[in-house]
C-alpha positions in Angstrom: 11.3 9.0 -28.7 14.4 11.7 -29.0 15.0 13.0 -24.8 14.9 16.8 -26.4 12.7 19.2 -28.4 13.8 19.5 -31.9 14.6 23.1 -31.8 16.7 23.0 -28.6 20.3 22.1 -28.8 22.0 19.6 -26.1 24.3 22.4 -24.8 21.3 24.1 -23.3 19.9 21.4 -21.7 20.9 20.5 -17.8 23.0 17.6 -17.2 20.6 15.0 -16.0 23.4 13.9 -13.6 24.0 17.4 -11.9 20.2 17.4 -11.8 20.1 14.2 -10.0 23.3 15.1 -7.4 20.8 17.9 -6.5 18.2 15.6 -5.9 20.5 13.4 -3.3 21.8 16.6 -1.9 18.1 16.9 -1.3 16.8 13.8 -0.2 19.6 13.2 2.5 19.4 16.8 4.1 15.2 17.0 4.3 12.8 15.8 6.2 11.9 12.1 5.1 8.3 12.4 6.0 8.0 16.0 4.3 9.8 15.3 1.8 8.5 16.2 -1.8 10.7 17.0 -4.7 8.7 20.1 -6.2 7.6 19.9 -10.2 6.5 22.3 -12.4 2.8 22.4 -13.7 3.1 20.5 -17.2 -0.4 18.7 -17.8 -0.1 15.1 -19.2 -3.2 15.0 -21.6 -4.7 11.2 -21.4 -7.4 9.5 -22.4 -9.7 7.3 -20.3 -8.7 8.1 -16.6 -7.3 5.6 -14.5 -7.4 2.4 -14.9 -10.2 0.0 -12.7 -9.4 -1.5 -9.7 -9.6 -5.2 -9.5 -11.7 -5.6 -6.6 -14.2 -8.4 -7.0 -17.8 -8.9 -5.8 -19.4 -11.7 -3.7 -19.9 -14.5 -6.3 -23.1 -14.8 -8.5 -23.6 -18.3 -8.3 -25.4 -19.2 -4.8 -23.7 -22.4 -4.2 -20.3 -20.7 -4.6 -21.1 -17.5 -2.4 -23.0 -19.8 0.2 -19.0 -22.3 0.1 -17.0 -19.0 0.4 -19.5 -17.7 3.5 -18.5 -20.9 4.9 -14.7 -20.7 4.5 -15.0 -17.2 6.1 -17.2 -18.4 8.9 -14.9 -20.7 9.5 -11.7 -18.5 9.5 -13.3 -16.1 11.4 -13.6 -18.2 14.5 -9.6 -18.1 14.8 -7.5 -14.8 16.3 -8.2 -11.7 14.1 -5.6 -9.9 13.2 -5.3 -7.6 15.9 -4.6 -10.7 18.8 -1.0 -11.9 18.2 1.3 -14.2 19.8 4.8 -13.1 18.9 6.1 -16.0 17.1 7.0 -17.9 13.9 6.8 -21.2 15.0 3.1 -21.9 14.2 3.1 -21.0 10.8 6.6 -22.8 10.2 5.2 -26.0 11.4 2.4 -26.0 8.9 4.9 -25.0 6.2 7.1 -27.9 7.0 3.9 -30.0 7.1 2.6 -28.7 3.7 6.1 -29.4 1.8 7.6 -26.1 2.2 5.2 -24.5 -0.9 7.5 -20.9 -0.1 10.4 -22.6 -1.1 9.0 -23.2 -4.6 9.3 -19.4 -6.0 11.4 -16.8 -5.4 10.0 -13.9 -3.7 10.0 -9.8 -2.7 9.2 -9.5 0.6 7.7 -6.3 1.7 7.3 -4.3 5.2 7.6 -0.9 6.6 4.4 1.5 8.4 2.6 3.0 4.6 2.8 2.4 0.9 3.3 -1.4 0.9 0.4 -2.6 -0.4 0.4 0.2 -3.5 4.8 -0.7 -3.9 3.5 -4.9 -4.1 0.9 -3.7 -7.1 3.4 -1.8 -8.9 6.2 -4.5 -8.5 3.5 -6.7 -9.7 2.7 -4.8 -12.5 6.3 -4.4 -13.6 6.5 -8.2 -12.7 4.0 -9.4 -15.2 4.9 -6.9 -18.0 8.2 -8.8 -18.0 6.4 -11.6 -18.7 6.8 -13.4 -15.4 3.9 -15.2 -13.7 3.1 -13.3 -10.4 1.7 -14.1 -7.0 0.9 -11.3 -4.7 -0.1 -11.5 -0.9 -1.5 -8.5 0.8 -3.3 -7.5 3.6 -6.2 -6.2 4.7 -8.5 -6.6 2.1 -10.5 -3.6 0.9 -13.9 -5.8 0.2 -13.4 -9.4 -0.5 -10.9 -11.9 1.2 -10.0 -12.9 -2.1 -8.4 -9.9 -2.9 -5.4 -10.8 -0.5 -4.1 -13.4 -2.4 -3.5 -12.7 -6.5 -2.8 -14.7 -9.4 -1.1 -13.0 -12.7 -2.4 -9.2 -11.1 -5.9 -10.4 -10.4 -7.7 -11.7 -7.1 -7.9 -15.7 -7.4 -11.3 -17.2 -8.3 -13.5 -17.6 -5.2 -13.4 -21.4 -6.5 -9.6 -21.4 -6.2 -10.4 -20.1 -2.6 -12.5 -22.2 -1.0 -10.5 -25.3 -2.6 -7.2 -23.9 -1.3 -8.6 -23.6 1.8 -10.1 -27.1 1.6 -6.8 -28.4 0.3 -4.7 -26.9 3.9 -7.5 -27.6 6.1 -6.4 -31.2 7.1 -3.0 -30.0 7.8 -4.4 -26.8 9.9 -5.9 -29.1 12.3 -3.0 -31.3 12.4 -0.7 -28.0 13.7 -4.0 -26.8 15.8 -3.4 -29.6 17.7 0.4 -29.7 18.6 0.6 -26.7 19.3 -0.2 -24.2 22.6 -2.4 -21.9 20.1 -4.5 -22.9 17.0 -3.2 -20.8 13.8 -4.6 -17.5 14.0 -6.7 -16.3 10.8 -3.6 -14.2 9.6 -1.6 -17.4 9.4 -4.1 -19.4 7.8 -4.7 -17.0 4.6 -0.6 -17.0 4.9 -0.2 -20.8 4.0 -3.1 -20.1 1.8 -1.1 -17.7 -0.3 1.7 -19.7 -0.4 0.1 -23.0 -1.1 -1.4 -21.6 -3.9 1.9 -19.5 -5.5 3.3 -23.0 -5.8 0.2 -25.0 -7.1 -0.3 -22.2 -10.1 3.0 -22.1 -10.3 4.0 -18.8 -10.1 7.8 -17.3 -11.1 8.2 -14.8 -8.3 5.8 -14.2 -5.2 5.4 -10.2 -4.1 4.6 -10.9 -0.2 3.4 -8.1 2.4 4.0 -8.4 5.7 0.5 -8.0 8.0 2.9 -6.4 10.6 6.3 -5.9 12.0 8.5 -8.5 10.0 10.5 -10.5 12.3 7.9 -12.7 13.8 5.0 -11.8 11.5 3.3 -14.7 9.3 5.0 -14.1 6.4 8.2 -14.3 7.5 8.8 -18.1 6.8 10.1 -17.1 3.3 13.6 -15.8 2.5 12.9 -13.2 0.3 16.1 -12.3 -2.7 14.7 -8.6 -2.5 13.5 -7.1 1.0 11.4 -3.6 0.4 11.1 -1.4 3.2 8.5 1.6 2.6 8.5 4.7 5.1 8.4 3.4 8.9 6.8 5.8 11.0 5.2 5.3 14.6 2.2 3.1 14.2 0.7 -0.2 15.9 3.0 0.8 18.9 1.8 -1.5 21.2 3.2 -4.4 19.4 6.2 -3.0 17.8 7.7 -0.4 19.9 7.6 3.1 20.6 10.7 4.4 18.6 11.4 4.6 15.2 14.1 2.6 16.1 12.4 0.2 17.9 10.0 -0.5 15.0 12.7 -0.6 12.6 14.1 -3.5 14.9 11.2 -5.3 14.0 10.9 -4.9 10.6 14.6 -5.4 9.6 13.2 -9.3 10.5 13.2 -9.4 7.0 16.3 -8.7 5.8 18.1 -12.2 5.0 21.7 -13.3 4.5 23.1 -12.1 0.9 19.5 -10.3 0.3 19.4 -7.0 -1.8 17.5 -4.5 0.7 15.9 -1.4 -1.3 15.1 1.4 1.7 12.7 4.1 0.7 13.3 7.7 2.6 13.3 6.5 6.5 14.2 8.9 9.2 17.4 8.5 10.9 17.5 6.2 13.6 15.4 4.4 12.0 17.7 4.4 8.5 20.7 2.9 10.8 19.1 0.6 12.1 18.5 -1.1 8.5 21.5 -0.7 7.5 22.9 -2.5 10.7 21.0 -5.4 9.9 22.1 -5.1 6.4 26.1 -5.2 7.4 25.4 -8.2 9.4 24.0 -10.3 7.2 26.3 -9.2 4.4 23.1 -7.9 2.7 23.5 -5.6 -0.3 21.7 -1.6 0.2 20.3 0.4 -2.4 18.7 3.6 -0.3 16.1 6.3 -1.9 17.7 9.5 -2.4 21.7 8.1 -3.3 21.3 5.1 -5.7 17.8 5.9 -7.0 15.1 8.3 -6.2 12.6 10.7 -8.2 14.2 13.5 -10.2 11.2 14.8 -11.4 7.1 14.7 -10.7 4.3 17.0 -12.4 1.1 16.5 -11.8 -0.8 14.9 -14.8 -4.5 14.2 -15.5 -5.3 11.1 -13.9 -2.6 11.0 -11.8 1.3 12.2 -12.2 3.9 12.2 -15.0 7.8 11.2 -13.4 11.0 10.7 -14.4 12.3 7.8 -12.1 16.1 7.5 -11.3 16.7 3.6 -10.8 19.6 1.4 -10.4 20.3 1.0 -14.1 19.7 4.5 -15.1 17.2 7.4 -16.1 13.4 6.4 -17.3 11.6 9.3 -18.4 7.9 10.2 -18.8 6.4 7.5 -16.9 3.0 8.0 -16.3 1.9 7.0 -13.1 -2.1 7.4 -12.7 -2.2 7.1 -8.8 -2.2 10.5 -7.0 0.2 12.6 -4.7 4.1 12.6 -3.8 4.1 9.1 -1.6 2.6 7.4 -4.6 5.6 9.0 -6.6 8.1 7.5 -4.1 6.7 4.5 -4.1 6.7 3.9 -8.1 10.7 4.7 -7.3 10.5 2.1 -4.5 9.2 -0.3 -6.3 11.1 0.4 -9.8 14.6 -0.3 -7.7 12.9 -3.7 -6.4 12.1 -5.4 -9.7 15.8 -3.7 -10.8 17.6 -5.6 -8.3 15.4 -8.5 -8.8 16.7 -8.6 -12.3 20.0 -8.1 -11.1 20.0 -4.6 -12.5 23.2 -2.5 -11.2 25.0 -5.9 -10.0 25.1 -8.3 -12.8 23.7 -6.1 -15.6 24.7 -2.8 -16.6 21.6 -2.2 -18.6 17.9 -0.6 -17.7 15.2 -2.4 -17.4 13.1 -1.6 -20.8 11.8 1.8 -20.7 8.6 1.1 -22.9 7.6 -1.9 -20.4 8.3 0.3 -17.6 6.1 2.4 -18.6 2.8 0.3 -19.7 3.4 -1.4 -16.4 3.0 2.0 -14.6 0.2 3.1 -16.5 -1.7 0.0 -16.0 -1.2 0.4 -12.2 -4.4 0.7 -10.0 -4.6 0.9 -5.8 -8.1 0.5 -4.6 -9.0 2.8 -1.8 -6.0 5.2 -2.7 -7.3 8.7 -3.2 -10.1 7.1 -5.7 -12.3 8.5 -7.1 -15.6 6.5 -6.8 -18.2 9.6 -7.7 -19.0 12.8 -9.7 -20.9 15.5 -8.8 -19.7 16.0 -6.2 -16.5 13.8 -6.3 -16.2 11.6 -3.7 -12.9 10.1 -3.5 -11.8 7.5 -0.8 -8.7 6.8 1.2 -7.7 3.9 3.5 -5.0 6.5 5.7 -5.4 5.4 9.0 -2.5 6.8 10.6 -1.3 10.3 11.2 2.0 9.3 8.2 -0.6 8.1 6.0 -3.0 11.4 6.6 -0.5 14.1 6.2 0.1 12.1 2.6 -3.2 12.0 1.6 -4.0 15.8 2.6 -1.1 16.9 0.7 -2.5 15.0 -2.4 -5.4 15.9 -2.3 -5.0 19.6 -1.9 -2.7 19.1 -5.0 -4.1 16.9 -6.8 -8.0 17.6 -6.9 -8.1 21.8 -5.8 -11.7 21.6 -4.3 -13.1 24.8 -3.4 -14.3 22.8 -0.2 -13.8 19.5 1.1 -15.9 17.9 3.4 -14.2 14.5 5.0 -16.1 11.5 6.5 -13.8 9.7 9.4 -14.4 6.1 10.5 -11.2 5.1 12.4 -10.0 2.3 14.5 -9.9 2.7 18.5 -6.4 1.5 18.7 -4.7 3.7 16.2 -3.4 7.5 16.9 -6.9 8.8 15.7 -5.7 12.4 17.1 -3.0 12.9 15.0 -5.1 11.3 12.3 -7.8 14.4 12.7 -5.1 17.0 13.3 -3.0 16.0 9.9 -6.7 16.5 7.8 -7.7 19.7 10.2 -6.2 22.0 7.8 -7.9 20.5 4.4 -11.4 19.8 5.6 -14.0 22.4 5.8 -16.0 20.2 8.0 -15.9 16.9 9.1 -19.0 14.1 9.7 -17.3 11.3 11.9 -18.9 8.1 11.7 -17.8 4.3 12.4 -17.9 1.2 10.4 -19.1 -2.4 11.3 -15.8 -3.6 12.7 -15.9 -4.2 16.7 -12.5 -2.3 16.6 -14.2 1.1 15.5 -14.4 3.7 17.7 -17.7 5.0 19.1 -18.8 7.9 17.1 -19.3 10.0 20.0 -16.0 9.6 21.0 -14.6 9.9 18.0 -16.3 13.0 17.9 -15.4 14.1 21.1 -11.7 14.0 19.9 -13.1 16.2 16.8 -14.7 18.9 18.6 -10.9 19.4 20.3 -9.3 19.9 17.1 -12.0 21.2 14.7 -14.4 23.0 16.6 -17.6 22.0 17.2 -19.3 24.2 14.5 -17.5 22.1 11.7 -18.0 18.6 13.2 -21.7 16.4 12.6 -22.0 13.1 14.0 -23.4 10.1 12.2 -23.2 6.9 13.6 -24.3 5.3 10.4 -21.9 5.5 7.9 -24.9 5.6 4.8 -26.0 8.8 6.6 -22.3 10.0 7.1 -22.0 9.7 3.6 -25.1 10.9 2.5 -24.5 14.4 5.2 -21.3 14.6 3.5 -23.0 14.5 0.0 -25.5 17.0 1.3 -22.8 19.6 2.4 -20.6 19.5 -0.4 -23.4 20.6 -2.7 -24.8 23.7 -0.5 -21.6 25.3 -2.7 -23.5 24.6 -6.3 -23.2 21.9 -8.8 -20.0 23.9 -10.3 -18.6 25.5 -7.0 -15.7 22.3 -6.5 -16.8 21.3 -3.4 -16.0 17.0 -2.7 -15.9 14.4 -0.3 -13.4 12.4 1.1 -14.2 9.0 3.2 -11.0 8.2 5.0 -9.8 6.9 8.2 -9.7 2.6 7.9 -9.4 0.3 5.2 -12.7 -1.1 6.5 -14.7 2.5 6.2 -13.3 2.5 2.7 -14.3 -0.9 1.9 -18.0 -0.6 3.2 -18.2 2.8 1.9 -17.1 2.0 -1.8 -19.8 -0.9 -1.8 -22.5 1.7 -0.7 -21.4 4.1 -3.6 -22.2 1.0 -6.1 -18.4 0.3 -6.4 -18.0 -3.7 -6.4 
């Protein structure tokens, strides 16, 4: 495909390298949290919309469903994901008795505050397109616990999930007996993922940390490539109250002689990460310097990108996800896969462009500005902290252009709920506050109290039950009329999004 229209000469076209130098200047001086490369108004006309999200339903076979529920019940007796004893001693002991399954394949390890799961899915899609067998471990799940462990781009079957649990259960109990604390829910799931990948076997594992990095249960792998998505303030009670403190914990995944792919970071976080890279002799590639987003144009169902990778430029890459933040995730994912294949180091040539395009066009990220209903349009987004909310608010305004947007918000009590609501205040005409079924969920009346302070009493409605909240929001959106462009955004928590997804007939 020609890069230039047939009726223009090359002399009339801007130099791509000069253009990228200008992007670098912007990237290095802008506010990392607010930066967006402005794009034109060209629209890519696509057929069929975005790919279907791969969220499994409950098993159809009653016996399998019963067995899966028994496994879920046993896992639920362990410490939940919010109760931690910061150590990898237990998971390391379990890996030892299992025969170190995580050493049987190379891995790409991903940390950061926001964008980890979407970036992991993009990396997985790229590796799969280049005919590598992949294992992906992400958290939390949207609807089904089996989502957390994927092989070849799809969640493992309930039968395989059950079998993997039963295979490692005797070893889990052995380690439980030898430690001060039993293995946690997340630690057991992490071991299951590593064991399933070894059993498959996979060519490469794509692993998202649960929290932090240094003492996260996933950090018993030595990632050939370490990826750090944008760092912001979240889990401050465990990771620290400044960007530098949080970056110090997340830098723990950077291993000796690895390649580190850094998304745009606050300056103090970048300093910590670069210092760690020097200490372990890791090679660093930074968004805005060694790679980045050159151009981004809104498209039907997503966006059309030009990405600058470690090996060159990749033009006309269609990504069926909305928002500037997803474009930056795509640039990070591409650089990570290039690094894995040695592009920019051992080999000078870029990855095959058609394969890259095919991979990105097939990416789905459930619960990330996902449309689940029309007339009125209902969108789900798992934003649960202020940075994620800012990205979602900016993206929904750009991609959907609703004349009136109603928010449905159910948040966890341990989050910066005020910051999240303040990020959404400019785009929500009205907000319906609710709660999900999690024990961590903030009480609807407590959430309403904060919402009234942010939005004003006349813009806040309280519906403690999520089904009632959805119905109320859809009714408010429909008041504009069938063709007026009202919409609903359900957000505040991955759990809220997952439960709304089920209520709205997905999965």
